[in-house]
C-alpha positions in Angstrom: 109.3 105.3 81.8 108.4 105.8 78.1 108.1 109.3 76.7 104.7 110.8 76.3 103.5 110.8 72.7 102.5 114.0 71.0 98.7 114.8 70.9 96.8 116.6 68.2 93.6 118.1 69.5 90.9 119.2 67.1 87.7 121.1 67.7 84.8 122.8 65.8 84.5 120.1 63.1 83.3 116.5 63.0 86.0 113.9 63.5 87.5 112.7 60.3 88.9 109.2 60.1 91.4 110.1 57.4 92.9 112.8 59.6 93.0 110.5 62.6 94.9 108.0 60.4 97.4 110.6 59.4 97.9 111.6 63.1 98.4 107.9 64.1 100.9 107.3 61.2 102.9 110.2 62.6 103.1 108.5 65.9 100.7 110.9 67.7 97.4 110.5 69.6 94.3 112.0 68.1 91.9 113.9 70.5 88.7 115.6 69.5 86.9 118.2 71.5 83.2 117.6 71.4 80.0 119.2 72.6 77.3 116.9 71.5 76.5 113.2 71.3 76.7 113.3 67.5 80.2 114.8 67.7 81.3 112.3 70.3 80.1 109.3 68.3 81.8 110.6 65.2 85.0 110.8 67.2 84.5 107.2 68.3 83.8 106.1 64.8 86.9 107.9 63.5 88.9 105.9 66.1 90.1 109.0 68.1 92.2 108.0 71.1 90.2 110.2 73.5 87.7 113.0 73.6 87.3 116.2 75.5 83.7 116.9 76.5 83.2 120.6 76.3 80.4 122.1 78.4 79.3 125.1 80.3 82.6 125.0 82.1 84.2 126.3 78.9 81.6 129.0 78.4 79.3 126.9 76.2 75.8 127.6 77.7 74.1 125.1 75.4 76.4 122.2 76.2 76.4 120.1 79.3 79.6 118.0 79.6 78.3 115.8 82.4 75.2 114.9 80.4 77.3 114.3 77.3 79.7 112.0 79.1 76.8 109.9 80.4 75.3 109.7 76.9 78.6 108.6 75.4 79.2 106.0 78.1 75.7 104.6 77.6 76.1 104.5 73.9 79.5 102.8 74.2 78.0 100.2 76.5 75.2 99.4 74.1 77.6 99.1 71.2 79.9 96.8 73.1 77.0 94.6 74.2 75.6 94.3 70.7 78.9 93.7 69.0 
């Protein structure tokens, strides 16, 4: 079994491709905590390894993680079908 790589988790800012690249060069995974479709798509565009969809479960009354995940999945499908 291979060792689990370290993970850097970022929140409260839009994903930044330059930071993701630094994280990857260091041998770690990049994770972004997101609460909107805009934030999630920025994380995808920055080539984050995975996202955490933050919603009401984390005390964010304006954010709905379940709806966000559905929007991200739908957007990802459209991008893969068109590309």
